[in-house]
TIRO-568755 format. One record per residue (C-alpha): residue in three letters; x, y, z. Coordinates in Angstrom, 2 decimals. Each point is the difference from the previous one (the first is absolute). Example, Ala and Ser with C-alpha at 12.3 -4.5 7.8 and 13.67 -1.06 7.14 Angstrom:
2
> ALA; 12.30; -4.50; 7.80
> SER; 1.37; 3.44; -0.66
***
This chain:
355
> MET; 0.00; 0.00; 0.00
> SER; 1.27; 3.50; -0.83
> THR; 1.14; 1.94; 3.07
> ASP; -0.36; 3.44; -1.55
> ILE; -3.78; 0.09; 0.02
> THR; -1.63; 3.39; 0.56
> ILE; -3.17; -0.30; 2.05
> ASN; -3.20; 1.70; -1.15
> LYS; -1.14; 2.49; 2.62
> PRO; -1.97; 3.27; 0.08
> ALA; 2.19; 2.91; -1.09
> PRO; 0.41; 2.71; 2.67
> PHE; -2.05; 3.03; -0.95
> VAL; 1.71; 3.36; -0.45
> PRO; -2.51; 2.90; -0.10
> GLU; 0.50; 2.56; -2.76
> LYS; -2.62; 2.41; 1.32
> ARG; -1.40; 0.96; 3.37
> LEU; -2.23; -2.74; 1.37
> GLU; -3.59; 0.43; 1.07
> LEU; -0.42; -1.09; 3.65
> PHE; -2.80; -2.20; 1.33
> ASN; -1.12; -0.57; 3.59
> ARG; -3.31; -0.33; 1.81
> ALA; -0.75; 3.70; -0.32
> THR; 0.52; 0.12; -3.78
> ASP; -2.95; 0.26; -2.39
> VAL; -0.25; -3.42; -1.66
> LYS; -1.82; 1.20; -3.13
> LEU; 2.64; 2.67; -0.67
> THR; 2.72; -2.60; 0.50
> ILE; -1.60; -2.34; -2.55
> LYS; -0.21; 2.92; -2.46
> ALA; 3.73; 0.57; 0.58
> LEU; 0.67; -3.67; -0.79
> GLU; -2.09; 0.22; -3.17
> ALA; 2.08; 3.03; -0.97
> GLY; 3.11; -2.15; 0.29
> LYS; 1.30; 1.44; 3.28
> HIS; 1.77; -2.12; 2.60
> VAL; -1.49; -0.13; 3.50
> LEU; 2.08; -0.73; 3.11
> ILE; -1.65; -1.88; 2.86
> THR; 0.82; 1.66; 3.33
> ALA; -0.66; -0.58; 3.72
> PHE; -1.55; -3.52; 0.07
> TYR; 0.37; -3.05; -2.26
> SER; -3.77; -0.41; 0.08
> ASN; -0.36; 3.31; -1.86
> GLY; 1.30; -1.81; -3.08
> LEU; -2.68; -2.66; 0.41
> VAL; -2.68; 2.70; 0.37
> LEU; 1.10; 1.69; -3.23
> LEU; 0.14; -3.29; -1.93
> LYS; -3.52; -0.91; 1.14
> ALA; -1.30; 3.42; -1.08
> LEU; 1.73; -0.42; -3.38
> GLN; -1.62; -3.44; -0.46
> ASP; -3.46; 1.39; 0.79
> HIS; 0.58; 2.89; -2.42
> LEU; 1.08; -2.30; -2.85
> LYS; -2.82; -2.51; 0.55
> LYS; -2.45; 2.76; -0.93
> GLN; 1.81; 0.41; -3.34
> PHE; 0.54; -3.72; -0.66
> PRO; -3.03; -2.11; 1.07
> ASN; 2.23; -3.09; 0.23
> LYS; -2.67; -2.29; -1.47
> THR; 2.02; -1.75; -2.72
> PHE; 3.52; -1.40; -0.18
> LEU; 1.06; 2.79; -2.40
> GLU; -1.48; 2.70; 2.26
> GLN; 1.93; -1.48; 2.90
> ARG; 3.16; 0.17; -2.06
> LYS; -0.62; 3.72; -0.77
> TYR; -0.74; 0.69; 3.66
> ARG; 3.19; -1.74; 1.13
> SER; 2.06; 1.85; -2.62
> GLU; -1.25; 3.42; 1.13
> TYR; 0.32; -0.95; 3.67
> ARG; 3.57; -1.15; -0.55
> LYS; 0.90; 3.25; -1.78
> LEU; -1.46; 2.33; 2.65
> SER; 0.89; -2.01; 3.12
> ASN; 3.64; -0.07; -1.06
> LEU; 0.08; 3.79; 0.27
> ILE; -0.47; -0.41; 3.77
> VAL; 3.40; -0.21; 1.71
> ILE; 1.38; -0.61; 3.48
> GLU; 3.38; 0.80; 1.57
> ILE; 2.57; -2.48; 1.34
> ALA; 2.81; 1.00; 2.38
> ASP; 2.56; -2.46; 1.42
> HIS; -1.87; -2.81; -1.78
> LYS; -3.21; 0.77; 1.90
> LEU; -3.23; 1.75; -0.98
> ILE; 0.07; 3.34; 1.83
> VAL; -3.78; 0.26; 0.45
> LYS; -1.52; -1.18; 3.29
> LYS; -1.50; -3.47; 0.54
> ALA; 1.70; -1.34; -3.12
> PRO; 0.83; -3.69; -0.55
> VAL; 3.58; -1.20; 0.34
> ILE; 1.14; -1.21; -3.43
> GLY; 3.25; -1.96; -0.05
> TRP; 0.35; 0.32; -3.77
> LEU; 0.87; 3.70; 0.35
> GLU; 3.37; -0.93; 1.50
> ARG; 0.47; -3.23; -1.97
> LEU; -0.69; 1.51; -3.44
> TYR; 1.47; 3.48; 0.55
> PRO; 3.15; -0.56; 2.09
> GLU; 1.76; 3.09; -1.40
> THR; -3.03; 2.33; -0.03
> SER; -1.59; 0.75; 3.35
> ASN; -2.00; 3.19; -0.75
> PHE; -2.33; 0.13; -3.01
> LEU; -3.61; 0.06; -1.21
> LEU; -2.11; -2.85; -1.39
> THR; -3.56; -0.02; -1.28
> PHE; -2.61; -1.09; 2.53
> PRO; -1.10; -3.06; -2.06
> GLN; 3.65; -1.08; -0.25
> VAL; 0.29; 0.21; 3.79
> GLN; -3.22; -2.01; 0.36
> GLY; 1.47; -2.64; -2.31
> LEU; 3.25; -0.09; 1.97
> ASN; -1.94; -0.31; 3.24
> SER; -2.24; -2.90; -1.08
> SER; 2.98; -1.73; -1.62
> TRP; 1.99; 0.31; 3.24
> GLN; -2.86; -1.54; 1.98
> TRP; -0.12; -2.97; -2.41
> TYR; 3.78; -0.35; 0.07
> GLU; 0.19; 0.12; 3.80
> LYS; -3.01; -2.14; 0.86
> GLY; 0.02; -2.31; -3.00
> VAL; -2.86; -0.96; -2.31
> LEU; -1.84; -3.32; 0.12
> ILE; -0.36; -1.59; -3.44
> PRO; -2.29; -3.08; 0.16
> VAL; 2.17; -2.14; -2.32
> LEU; 3.26; 0.59; 1.91
> ARG; 1.20; -1.54; 3.25
> ASN; 1.58; 3.15; 1.41
> LYS; -0.86; 3.68; -0.03
> LEU; 1.35; 2.11; -2.84
> HIS; 1.89; 3.20; 0.92
> PRO; -0.30; 1.97; -3.26
> TYR; 2.57; 2.67; -0.78
> TYR; -1.07; 3.53; -0.90
> GLY; -1.17; 0.41; -3.60
> THR; -0.69; -3.68; -0.69
> TYR; -3.38; -1.29; -1.12
> VAL; -1.77; -1.90; 2.78
> PRO; -3.09; -2.06; -0.91
> THR; -3.10; 0.98; 1.94
> ARG; -2.13; -2.60; -1.77
> PHE; 0.89; -3.66; 0.08
> ASP; -2.37; -1.87; -2.35
> HIS; 2.64; -0.32; -2.74
> LEU; 2.67; -1.07; 2.50
> GLU; -2.30; -2.73; 1.34
> LEU; -0.65; -1.12; -3.59
> PHE; 3.77; -0.28; -0.55
> ASP; 0.53; -1.81; 3.31
> ASN; -2.64; -2.59; -0.91
> TRP; 1.64; -0.48; -3.41
> LEU; 3.42; -0.50; 1.63
> LYS; -1.46; -2.68; 2.31
> ARG; -1.03; -2.01; -3.08
> TYR; 3.12; 0.75; -2.06
> GLU; 1.88; -3.22; -0.83
> GLY; 2.76; 1.34; -2.25
> ALA; 3.71; 0.42; 0.80
> LYS; 0.87; 2.48; 2.75
> LYS; 3.64; 0.76; -0.75
> THR; -0.42; 3.67; -1.03
> ALA; -2.70; 2.60; -0.58
> ILE; 0.07; 3.61; -1.19
> ASP; -2.26; 2.55; 1.72
> VAL; -0.33; 3.03; -2.26
> GLY; -0.73; 3.23; 1.92
> PHE; 0.09; -1.51; 3.50
> GLY; -1.06; 3.20; 1.83
> SER; -0.12; -0.73; 3.72
> GLY; 0.94; -3.62; -0.71
> VAL; -3.24; -1.87; 0.62
> LEU; 0.11; -2.32; -3.06
> SER; 3.71; -0.74; 0.55
> LEU; -0.67; -0.92; 3.62
> GLN; -2.93; -2.20; -1.08
> LEU; 2.27; -1.81; -2.47
> VAL; 2.57; -0.71; 2.74
> LYS; -2.77; -1.11; 2.37
> HIS; -1.12; -2.55; -2.60
> GLY; 3.47; -1.49; -0.47
> PHE; 1.72; 1.87; -2.83
> GLN; 3.76; -0.27; 0.47
> LYS; 0.89; 3.32; -1.64
> VAL; -2.10; 3.05; -0.88
> LEU; 1.40; 2.70; -2.27
> GLY; -1.85; 3.25; 0.61
> THR; 0.11; 3.23; -1.99
> ASP; -1.53; 3.42; 0.57
> ILE; 0.40; 3.38; -1.66
> ASN; -0.66; 1.70; 3.36
> PRO; 3.26; 0.39; 1.99
> ASN; -1.94; 0.19; 3.28
> ALA; -1.35; -3.50; -0.61
> VAL; 3.53; -1.39; -0.39
> VAL; 1.34; 1.82; 3.07
> GLY; -3.08; -0.89; 2.06
> LEU; -0.12; -3.75; -0.73
> THR; 3.80; -0.27; 0.39
> GLU; -0.27; 1.59; 3.44
> PHE; -3.03; -2.15; 0.92
> MET; 1.88; -3.22; -0.85
> GLY; 3.22; 1.07; 1.73
> ASP; 2.43; -2.90; 0.37
> THR; -2.70; -2.66; 0.38
> LYS; -0.54; -3.10; -2.14
> LEU; -2.34; 2.12; -2.13
> SER; 2.94; 2.12; -1.20
> ARG; 1.56; -3.16; -1.47
> LYS; -3.24; -1.15; -1.61
> ILE; -1.06; 3.35; -1.52
> GLU; 2.37; 1.92; -2.29
> LEU; -1.03; 3.53; -0.96
> ASP; 0.81; 2.33; -2.86
> HIS; -0.90; 3.66; -0.55
> GLY; -1.19; 0.11; -3.58
> SER; -3.04; 0.02; -2.26
> LEU; -1.78; -3.23; -0.87
> PHE; 2.62; -2.82; 0.11
> GLY; 2.95; 2.22; 0.93
> LYS; 3.33; -1.86; -0.09
> PHE; -1.55; -3.47; 0.11
> GLU; 0.48; -1.72; -3.36
> GLN; -0.18; -3.66; 1.07
> GLN; -2.90; -2.25; -0.82
> THR; -2.34; -1.04; 2.79
> GLU; -2.95; -2.29; 0.63
> LEU; -2.28; 2.71; 1.38
> ILE; -0.46; 3.72; -0.66
> VAL; -2.53; 1.93; 2.10
> PHE; -1.24; 3.54; -0.62
> ASN; -2.56; 2.07; 1.87
> PRO; -0.12; 2.99; -2.37
> PRO; -1.94; 3.25; 0.38
> TRP; -3.67; -0.49; -0.85
> LEU; -0.85; 3.32; -1.68
> PRO; 1.39; 1.63; -3.17
> GLU; 2.06; 3.11; 0.63
> PRO; -2.17; 3.15; -0.18
> ARG; 2.75; 2.59; 0.36
> ARG; 3.53; 0.51; 1.24
> VAL; 0.28; -1.98; 3.23
> ASP; 2.20; 0.15; 3.08
> ALA; 1.97; -2.91; 1.46
> LEU; -2.82; -1.41; 2.12
> ASP; -2.50; 0.27; -2.87
> GLU; 2.21; -2.34; -2.04
> ALA; -1.47; -2.76; 2.15
> ILE; -3.53; 0.99; -1.10
> TYR; 0.25; 1.09; -3.66
> TYR; 1.75; -1.78; -2.87
> PRO; 1.61; 1.80; -2.99
> LYS; -0.90; -1.00; -3.54
> ASN; 3.11; -2.10; -0.65
> LEU; 0.11; -1.88; 3.32
> PHE; -1.81; -3.18; -1.01
> PRO; 1.55; -0.46; -3.48
> ASP; 3.48; 0.47; 1.52
> PHE; -0.81; -2.34; 2.88
> PHE; -1.32; -2.81; -2.19
> LYS; 3.04; 0.27; -2.32
> GLY; 2.39; -0.30; 2.96
> ALA; -2.02; -2.77; 1.62
> ARG; 0.05; -2.08; -3.18
> GLU; 3.82; 0.16; -0.05
> ARG; 0.36; -0.99; 3.67
> LEU; -2.65; -2.67; 0.48
> LEU; 1.07; -3.64; -0.27
> ASP; -1.94; -2.06; -2.55
> ASP; -1.98; -1.74; 2.74
> GLY; -0.23; 3.12; 2.19
> HIS; -2.98; 2.04; 1.14
> LEU; -0.71; 3.71; -0.27
> VAL; -2.40; 1.27; 2.69
> LEU; -1.60; 3.44; -0.06
> LEU; -2.29; 1.50; 2.64
> PHE; -2.49; 2.44; -1.48
> SER; -3.54; 1.40; 0.30
> ASN; -2.89; 1.07; -2.21
> LEU; -0.02; 3.40; 1.78
> ALA; 0.85; 2.03; -3.12
> GLN; -2.77; -1.64; -2.04
> ILE; -2.83; 0.28; 2.54
> THR; 0.83; 3.66; 0.74
> ASN; 0.09; 0.80; -3.75
> VAL; 3.60; 1.22; 0.09
> THR; 0.82; -2.29; -2.93
> LYS; -1.54; -2.98; -1.79
> GLU; 3.39; -1.55; -0.66
> HIS; 1.33; -2.79; 2.21
> PRO; 3.79; -0.18; -0.53
> ILE; 0.31; -3.74; 0.81
> GLU; -2.90; -0.96; -2.28
> ARG; 1.57; 2.13; -2.73
> GLU; 3.34; -1.78; 0.35
> LEU; -1.68; -3.41; -0.23
> ALA; -1.97; 1.08; -3.08
> GLU; 2.79; 1.80; -1.85
> GLY; 3.40; -0.68; 1.58
> GLY; 0.61; -3.56; -1.16
> ARG; 2.39; -0.57; 2.91
> PHE; -2.22; -1.68; 2.61
> LYS; -3.16; -2.02; 0.34
> LEU; -2.41; -0.13; 2.91
> GLN; 0.23; -2.93; 2.38
> HIS; -2.52; 1.31; 2.52
> CYS; -1.62; 3.19; 1.26
> TYR; -1.30; 0.01; 3.57
> LYS; -2.36; 2.78; 1.10
> LYS; -1.24; 1.13; 3.38
> SER; -2.60; 2.65; 0.91
> VAL; 1.47; 2.68; 2.22
> ARG; -1.30; 0.85; 3.43
> GLY; -2.21; 3.08; 0.31
> ALA; 1.58; 3.39; 0.61
> SER; 0.78; 0.93; 3.57
> LYS; -2.83; 1.77; 1.81
> GLN; 2.62; 2.59; 0.99
> THR; 0.64; 1.12; -3.57
> ASN; -1.63; 3.23; -1.16
> ARG; 0.12; -0.93; -3.66
> ASP; -2.99; -1.40; -1.82
> GLN; 1.32; -3.41; -1.07
> HIS; -3.16; -1.63; -1.32
> TRP; 2.00; -1.76; -2.72
> ARG; 1.74; -2.13; 2.64
> SER; -2.93; -2.45; -0.27
> GLU; 1.12; -0.67; -3.61
> GLU; 3.74; -0.04; 0.59
> GLU; 1.93; -3.24; -0.29
> VAL; 3.67; -0.63; 0.60
> GLU; 1.60; -2.33; -2.51
> LEU; 2.90; -2.46; 0.05
> TRP; 1.18; -0.80; -3.50
> VAL; 2.22; -3.03; -0.59
> LEU; 1.72; 0.10; -3.40
> VAL; 2.39; -2.43; -1.65
> LYS; 2.19; 0.30; -3.08
> ASN; -1.57; -0.48; -3.40
***
C-alpha cells in the first residue's frame, strides 16, 4: 500500500469578507436572506445556535420545495447543501470555541498542524457524527465485531444487500483462495469474505480515507495478513486472475459534479463498461462475478437503464448465472423524507460467469 496517501478532509475556510454573525438575538429571516445573497454567517455564543439556524433554513426551503417526489427531494437537498455550507463556525486549539459544543477528536487527528481555523457547520456536524461512530463503533448485522469507520468513508446504514451477500456466501462452493473486492469502502464485504473462509482478499478503493481507515482498523491482526489493500480506481494494481470478484457499486447515475463521499452514491457514465472490461481480464474461467445493486434508479424515474442488464444484453463478456432479489425494509419512522417508493425497492445480487 502506498504510504504517501493524502486524506480527504474539509478544507479550512478563510473568509474573504466580513462575516455576518448569528446568535439567539439575531433575526432569523434576515440571516436566511443573507445566506441566499451568498454571504457567510458565523455561529457565535452557543453550538445550538447553529442547529437553530439549520432548522429555520430547512423550514424555509420546504415551503419552496414540497419534497413530494424523488426529484423534488434532490432539488431541496441541493439548495440546502449550498446555503447551509455558507454557515461557518470557529475552531481554536482544535476545539469549537462556542459553548456547549461536542468534543470532536478528528479536529486534532486530521489537522495536526492547523489549530485555529473555520469550517462550515455541516462539515462540523459530519465530523462530529463520524467521531461518534469511530469511537463507539457501528454494529453491522453480518459482521462478528463492531466496525470503527474512519472519517470520510461510506458506512452502510441499510443491510438488506449485505444479508443477501452473506446468504450467498454461505452457499458458495467454489474455491476460496483469492477474491477481489472493488471499492471496499469501510470494508464490510472484505470482512464478510474473510469470515466465510477466503484465504486472501485484495481490496481497492479510490477514496484514500477508506485505505487509511481499514488499514488502521486491521492493525497488526490476522486480518492484515488476509486483506491486502490498494489505493486506486477499480482494480488498482491487482492484475492477477481470481475465482471471485465482488462489487457493490453506486446505485444512481451521476447527476452532477460530486464530492468524495458522493462517489459512493452516484456512478459516472464510464464506470460499468470499464469495470466489466477489467473484470473479464481478471476472472478465472470457472470464476464468479458478484454485483450488489438495486432497482432504485428505475423506480424513482432517474433512469430506465440498468447497467448490469445492459452489459448482459450488449457486452458479450458475461452471462447470467443467477439474480437474487430481496424487498427492502420500510424507511425509518425517523426519516423526514417521503420514501413511498421503498415499498417497490428491491436489492439485487447478480452472479455472472464468463461467456
